C-alpha positions in Angstrom: 65.8 -41.4 65.0 65.2 -44.9 64.7 66.2 -47.8 66.3 67.7 -50.8 64.3 65.4 -53.5 63.1 66.1 -57.2 64.7 63.8 -59.9 63.1 63.4 -61.5 65.9 61.7 -58.6 68.1 64.3 -59.2 70.8 65.5 -55.5 71.5 67.2 -54.2 74.1 66.0 -51.6 76.2 67.6 -49.2 78.7 64.6 -48.2 81.5 66.2 -45.4 84.2 63.6 -44.5 86.9 64.9 -42.6 90.0 61.7 -42.6 92.1 58.9 -44.6 93.5 56.1 -43.2 90.9 58.6 -43.7 87.7 59.0 -46.6 89.2 55.3 -47.6 89.1 55.5 -45.9 85.8 58.3 -48.5 84.6 56.7 -52.0 85.6 53.5 -50.9 83.5 55.5 -49.6 80.2 57.6 -53.5 80.6 54.9 -55.3 81.5 52.8 -53.6 78.2 55.6 -54.0 75.7 56.4 -57.4 76.6 52.8 -58.2 75.2 54.3 -56.2 72.1 57.4 -57.8 71.8 57.8 -61.1 73.5 61.4 -61.4 73.2 61.9 -57.7 74.6 64.7 -57.6 77.5 65.9 -55.0 79.9 68.6 -52.8 81.4 68.6 -50.8 83.9 67.2 -48.8 86.7 64.0 -49.4 89.8 62.4 -50.2 92.3 60.4 -52.9 93.9 57.9 -52.7 91.2 60.1 -53.1 87.9 61.9 -55.4 89.9 58.8 -57.3 89.8 58.6 -57.0 86.1 61.8 -58.6 85.1 64.5 -55.7 85.9 67.7 -56.2 87.5 68.8 -53.3 88.8 71.9 -51.9 88.1 71.7 -50.1 91.3 69.3 -49.5 94.0 66.7 -46.6 93.0 66.6 -45.4 96.0 70.7 -43.7 95.7 68.5 -41.1 93.2 65.8 -40.3 95.5 67.7 -36.9 96.6 66.1 -33.1 96.7 67.7 -29.8 97.2 71.2 -29.0 96.9 71.9 -29.5 100.3 71.3 -33.3 99.9 72.7 -34.0 96.8 76.3 -32.3 96.9 76.9 -35.3 99.4 76.2 -38.0 97.3 77.6 -36.2 94.2 80.3 -38.5 93.4 77.9 -41.5 94.3 75.7 -40.1 91.6 78.7 -39.5 88.9 79.9 -43.0 89.4 76.3 -44.3 88.8 75.5 -42.2 85.5 78.7 -44.0 84.5 77.4 -47.2 85.2 74.3 -46.7 83.2 76.2 -45.8 80.4 78.7 -48.2 81.1 75.8 -51.2 81.1 74.0 -49.8 77.9 77.2 -49.9 76.1 77.7 -53.7 77.0 74.4 -54.6 75.9 74.0 -52.8 72.9 70.5 -51.0 73.8 68.1 -50.3 71.1 66.5 -47.6 72.6 66.5 -45.6 76.0 63.4 -44.7 78.3 64.1 -42.1 81.1 61.3 -42.0 83.3 60.5 -38.2 85.3 63.5 -37.7 87.7 64.7 -35.0 84.9 67.5 -33.8 86.9 69.3 -37.8 86.3 67.5 -38.8 83.5 68.7 -35.7 81.1 72.4 -36.0 82.0 71.9 -40.1 81.5 70.3 -39.3 78.3 72.7 -36.6 76.6 75.5 -39.2 77.4 74.1 -42.2 75.6 72.8 -39.9 72.2 76.1 -39.1 72.1 77.8 -42.1 72.2 75.7 -45.2 71.5 73.1 -42.7 69.1 70.2 -45.1 69.6 66.5 -42.9 70.0 66.1 -41.4 73.3 62.4 -41.5 74.5 61.2 -39.6 78.4 58.4 -40.4 80.0 56.6 -37.7 82.1 57.3 -34.2 80.6 59.0 -31.7 83.2 56.5 -28.5 83.2 58.3 -26.7 80.3 54.4 -24.8 79.2 54.7 -23.2 83.0 57.8 -22.2 82.6 61.6 -21.8 81.6 60.1 -23.0 77.5 63.3 -22.5 76.1 64.2 -25.8 78.1 62.2 -27.3 75.2 64.9 -26.8 72.3 68.1 -28.1 74.6 66.2 -30.9 75.2 65.6 -31.8 71.6 69.1 -32.0 71.2 69.1 -35.6 73.4 65.7 -36.2 73.6 63.5 -37.9 70.1 60.3 -38.2 71.8 58.4 -37.5 75.3 55.3 -39.4 76.5 53.3 -37.1 77.9 50.8 -37.5 81.3 48.8 -34.6 80.2 46.6 -33.8 76.9 48.1 -30.2 76.3 51.7 -31.2 77.2 50.9 -32.4 73.5 49.7 -29.6 72.2 52.3 -27.5 73.8 55.1 -29.4 72.0 53.6 -29.1 68.5 55.2 -25.5 68.2 58.7 -27.3 69.0 61.3 -29.2 67.6 60.3 -32.6 70.1 58.4 -34.7 69.6 55.4 -35.7 72.2 52.7 -38.6 72.3 49.8 -37.8 75.5 49.7 -41.6 76.8 46.9 -40.4 79.4 47.8 -40.6 82.9 48.4 -43.2 85.7 45.6 -42.2 87.7 43.1 -43.4 85.1 45.0 -47.6 85.4 45.1 -47.5 89.1 41.5 -46.0 89.9 39.4 -46.7 86.5 37.6 -49.6 88.2 36.3 -47.3 90.7 35.3 -44.1 88.5 31.8 -43.2 89.4 28.4 -44.3 87.4 26.6 -41.7 85.2 24.0 -42.1 88.8 24.5 -39.4 91.2 25.1 -40.4 95.2 23.1 -39.4 97.1 23.8 -37.0 99.5 23.4 -38.0 103.8 22.5 -36.0 106.7 25.8 -36.7 108.4 28.3 -35.4 105.5 32.2 -37.5 105.3 34.5 -35.0 104.1 38.1 -35.9 103.0 41.3 -33.5 104.3 44.2 -34.2 102.1 46.6 -31.8 102.9 49.8 -33.1 101.1 51.9 -36.1 100.4 55.5 -34.4 102.5 55.7 -33.0 106.0 56.9 -29.9 104.3 53.0 -29.6 102.3 51.4 -31.2 105.3 52.8 -28.5 107.9 52.0 -25.4 106.1 48.6 -27.0 104.8 46.6 -29.0 108.3 46.2 -26.3 111.0 43.6 -24.2 108.4 42.5 -27.6 106.9 41.6 -29.1 110.8 40.2 -25.7 111.5 38.0 -25.7 108.5 36.5 -28.8 109.2 35.3 -27.3 113.0 33.4 -24.9 111.2 31.9 -27.5 109.0 31.1 -29.2 112.4 29.1 -26.3 113.6 26.8 -26.6 110.0 26.8 -30.4 110.2 27.3 -31.2 113.7 27.2 -35.5 112.2 29.7 -34.8 109.8 33.0 -37.1 110.0 36.4 -36.5 108.3 38.9 -38.9 106.3 42.5 -38.3 106.1 44.4 -40.9 103.6 47.5 -41.5 103.9 50.3 -41.5 101.5 53.4 -44.0 101.9 56.0 -42.7 104.3 52.9 -40.3 105.9 51.5 -41.3 109.9 48.7 -40.0 111.6 51.2 -37.7 113.9 52.4 -35.6 111.3 48.0 -34.1 111.9 48.2 -33.0 115.0 44.5 -31.6 116.5 43.9 -28.9 118.8 40.7 -29.8 119.3 38.9 -32.9 119.1 37.3 -33.9 114.9 35.8 -37.3 114.6 38.7 -37.9 112.5 39.6 -41.9 110.4 43.0 -42.4 109.1 43.3 -44.7 106.5 46.5 -45.8 104.9 47.0 -48.8 101.8 44.8 -49.5 99.3 42.1 -49.2 101.6 42.3 -45.1 101.2 40.8 -45.4 97.6 37.7 -47.0 98.4 37.2 -44.4 101.6 37.7 -41.7 99.4 35.2 -42.6 96.8 32.7 -42.9 100.0 33.6 -39.0 100.9 31.1 -36.3 100.0 33.7 -33.7 98.8 37.5 -32.5 99.7 39.8 -30.3 101.0 42.6 -31.1 98.9 46.5 -29.9 98.4 47.8 -29.2 94.6 49.2 -32.4 93.0 48.1 -36.1 91.7 45.5 -36.2 95.1 42.7 -33.4 92.8 43.2 -36.0 89.8 42.5 -39.0 92.5 39.4 -37.1 93.5 38.4 -36.6 90.2 38.8 -40.5 89.1 36.9 -41.1 92.2 33.9 -38.3 91.5 34.6 -36.3 94.8 34.3 -32.3 94.4 37.1 -30.6 96.0 38.3 -27.3 97.1 42.2 -27.1 96.4 44.4 -25.2 98.5 48.4 -24.0 97.9 50.8 -22.8 99.9 54.7 -22.4 99.0 56.9 -21.0 102.0 56.5 -17.4 101.1 60.0 -16.8 99.8 59.7 -19.3 97.3 56.5 -18.2 96.1 57.7 -14.7 95.6 60.8 -16.1 93.7 58.9 -18.2 91.7 55.5 -16.3 90.8 56.9 -14.2 87.9 58.5 -17.0 86.0 55.2 -19.4 86.3 53.0 -18.7 83.0 50.0 -20.6 84.5 47.0 -18.9 86.0 45.8 -22.5 87.7 47.5 -24.9 89.6 45.5 -27.8 90.3 46.3 -30.1 87.6 42.2 -31.0 86.9 42.0 -27.4 86.4 45.1 -27.4 83.9 42.8 -30.7 82.2 40.0 -28.6 81.8 41.9 -26.0 80.5 39.6 -23.5 82.9 38.6 -23.4 86.8 36.5 -26.2 87.5 37.5 -26.6 91.0 38.2 -24.1 93.3 41.7 -22.6 94.0 43.1 -20.8 97.2 46.4 -19.8 97.2 48.8 -18.5 99.7 46.9 -15.9 102.1 43.6 -16.9 100.4 44.1 -19.6 102.2 42.0 -19.6 105.5 39.9 -22.0 107.6 36.8 -19.2 106.8 37.9 -19.0 103.1 38.0 -23.1 103.0 34.7 -23.9 105.1 32.7 -21.4 102.8 33.5 -22.7 99.5 33.2 -26.3 100.7 30.1 -26.1 102.8 28.2 -25.2 99.4 29.7 -29.1 98.0 27.7 -30.5 100.9 24.5 -30.4 99.4 22.3 -30.2 95.9 23.8 -26.7 95.0 24.3 -25.9 91.6 28.1 -25.9 93.0 28.1 -29.1 93.6 26.5 -30.5 90.4 28.6 -28.0 87.7 31.6 -29.6 89.3 30.7 -33.1 88.9 29.5 -32.6 85.7 32.8 -31.1 85.4 35.0 -33.4 86.9 33.5 -36.0 84.5 35.0 -34.3 81.5 38.5 -34.5 83.5 38.2 -38.3 83.6 37.9 -38.7 80.0 40.5 -36.0 79.0 42.9 -38.4 81.4 42.8 -41.1 78.7 43.3 -42.6 75.6 40.4 -44.5 74.1 40.5 -47.5 75.1 43.5 -48.1 76.1 45.9 -47.7 79.3 48.1 -45.2 79.8 51.1 -48.5 80.2 49.7 -49.7 76.7 49.6 -46.2 75.0 52.8 -45.7 76.2 54.2 -49.0 75.0 52.7 -49.0 71.5 55.2 -45.7 71.5 57.9 -47.2 72.0 57.1 -50.4 70.3 56.6 -48.0 66.9 60.3 -46.4 67.5 61.7 -49.7 67.6 60.5 -51.3 64.7 60.8 -48.2 62.5 57.4 -46.1 63.3 57.5 -42.8 64.2 
């Protein structure tokens, strides 16, 4: 499906984001699209970043930032009203294309309605994890989506055998941290190592992992009495979420300064997630831990069709950073894997070499992810594929 050609390039795009990470992706895409199509205009839903890029949000994006059945049910009438608001705005402005960003519960419902009633191309930015579980969803997605913009290279390969087109555009950590990527020269190790402790960006994650991370840090101190520890604070995370039963030399770092602090570290313990990719971009070797509530893990594991959980290992196509799952996560197991990374060992050098390959795998040539995503959207708007 292609959009109608507008001779002056004054295309109208409906763009919808439902959470903070999507807001940043949307803003980057909007700025990059303006470079391709200076007369383009936007209508839709976004947060502070997309507002700065020129979007007047139809309603507060925070209205969509709810998770779980219990949380959603009381707000269901409002969410349904917001879906109608987006559809009405899309009709009123006669949009040429819809771009939804992540948040598939809301995004896909909007896309279904706009695809059916307006017949314009529908693009989804950030693939759901269909390659990991419920692969049959792709055929359903292809009924109302025309294209997926993927953050990971293996996702593009996965979609090749499906009816839905997909383009790998690169991961946003590239755009955010490329200027901090390590040089070819190896960073010398000092006698007093610095270790990052990244137990997660949500209270539930932190609660499940922090006690073991802190206890592992105590074991590291026994081997390296001068060691220090850095705890980067994600937005909304505060130091009081990290109780210490014994004194530890811990530095809490918030804001943009947390990336420079991370880069100064010799190694890290990290919850599985985007933080792993940030560490890879910064050239910091890591041990990854993953722990869900026991019942959740028991119910979900049979349906998950991947061997590795860390996105670093998924990009590499093999296990290049150690992973510990569920009951494997103990202070002793964490420390045993971390300590070799604090010295000039084969384990450290092998991982550093592998992380360089992961950095290359997260980007598409010289283009930033936003530029590549904008290129795809612009091609669809102007009659390309």
